[in-house]
C-alpha positions, 0 to 999 in steps of 0.5 A: 556181084559182091555181097560177102565183101560189102555188097558188090559181087553178088556174094551174100553177107546176111548182117543180122542186126539183132543186138539189143532186141528186148521183148517184154515177156517174150517166151517160147511160142508153141503154136503150130508153124513156130519153132527153132530155125536154121538160117543159111548165108554165105560165109560171114566175113565180118566176125560178129554175125554169130554174136548178134544172133544171140540177141534174137535167141535170148528173147525168143528161146523157142524160136532160136535161129542157128546160123549155117555159113556156106562158102563165101563164093556166091557159085559154091553157096548157090550149089549147096543151097541147090543141093539141099533144096533139090534133095528135099532134106530140109537142112535150111529154113530161111535162105539169104539169097542173091536177088538173081536166084529168086526166079530159079528157085521159085520156078523149081518150087524150092521156096514158099510163095509169101503173103504180101501183107505180112511184110512192109513192102510199101516202105521199101524203095519201089524197085527192089520189090520186083527182085522178089517176085516171080510170075506175079507172086512174092517169093522172097522179101527184100533185105539188102539193095544195091546199085552201081555208081560211077565213082571219080577223082573229084580233085582231078576234075576240079583241077581240069574245071569240068563236072562229072560226066553225065553221058557216055560221050562225056565219060569217054572224052574225059577218060581219053584226054583228062586221065592221061594228063594225070597219069591215070587209066580212064575208065573200068568196071568189072570185065572179067567173065564172071557175074560182074560182067553180066552186070556191067553188060546189062547196065550198058544194054539197059542204059541205051534202052534195050533189054535182054529177056522178056516174059520171065525169060521166055522171050529173048529181046537182046537182038536190038540196036540198043544192045549193039550200042551198049556192048559197042560202047564197052568194046570201043573203050578197050579198042581205043584205050580209055578202058585199060586192057587190064580191066579185062581181069577185074572183078569188084575187088581188083577194080576197087583196089585199082581206084584206091591206088590212084590208077583210075580216073573213073570206076563203076562199082557198088557203094562199098567201094566208095566207103573204101575209097573215103576210108582213112588209109586210102590213097584217094581219101577226100578226093572221091565223088560218086554220081549215077552211071552215065548213059547215051543221053543222060544218067543211065540204068544200074542193075540192082544188086543185094539180097532177098530172104526166102523161106524154104519149101521144106521149112519146118516152122514157116511162121517163125520163118516169116517172123524173122524176115519181118523183123529183119526188114523192120525200120530199126534193124534196117537202120542198123544194116546201114550203120553197122553193116555199111550195106544199103538198106531197102527202106526208103525213108533212111535214104532221107534221113539228115543224120544218115546223109551226113555220115553217108553222103553217098546216100542221095546218089544211091537212092537216085540210082536204085530208083532208076535201076532194073533187075538182072534178066529174069529167068529160071535158067539164070545161071546159063543165061549169065554164062552166055552173056559173059562169054559173048561180051568178053569176046566183043571186048577183046576183039574176038567178035564185032559188037554186031556179031556178038549181039546176034550170037547172044540172041541164038544162045539165049533162045537155045536156053530158053527152049530147054 
């Protein structure tokens, strides 16, 4: 998952679009719960996050926000946040967390439950709200969303006279037959054993109608025909060659670069890859299309990506923290999340804005993908769950285990994790 380098691998960029904020008569507010804040996010690779915060700070000097940039690695950011939260030091007030951390942080008591009526949840794309809840309670507020798309070479498919694939069978046939005729690899995703492989595997299982965990991680549901079908689809692709073996080393950036270099017919990635592939200087600019991920019988199911904003249990000024979060999820700021940060907003109406659709033609496809998407398996021990999924699915894709044996092994390992 990528949020530092524009929304793919789960690395977190908090694009705090606060420029131009004007509040007539704004002044410091000394009411209880209000005061200065510290906002923690993964490293800002954009270079303009700090200056943008100056707008908020000028308007609200009594609620000044200090930005703390953690490493741009999701794992390292997670580790530093957990160390601070577990130690009760209260260094951070507002946390920009990957969507799959919400359950872990909530179950541990590290973040505060939030009142639903304080935030514009009804204006969001409905599936994104589920990433911010745990045990029926809101513990964070969606800030940026994401869903996987199937990018394809529209020039190649047009030359062959075929539409982009809607099913796995069509994807496999085109990747196996059309790609070689044009000197291309068939299909790639993010198949190195890291968080990206967990996402790709979950999408395959979900698309086949299966699940991995239920009841907030208390029930293991992966041992199913659907899971065997989904993991078998990925393993078969490598074995048959229409998924290049090189793709087993790909994360988001490597897979994007392979597509931009004109080496792939199809790529599963986040929308940022579409933006990069369509930009000036890309070898495939003007030749790229995007459709929802295929499934066995039609469009499949993507895994939701993105980040949520949460208030630390140790926050010094929780009211100011909530006010900042409400501002960051306002319509005006969310519009700038897209136009200035090139990140998918959570506000539903922006996906139907004619001007935005003209400038960002993938928005209708992305909206369709988000509405059909599902969260990653929810668990207070998500990090352990993800490691198990990565290891088992990678063994299936490299041929070390059959898909059937891999699913049985994964069920055993997840059951052991749930009992810890």
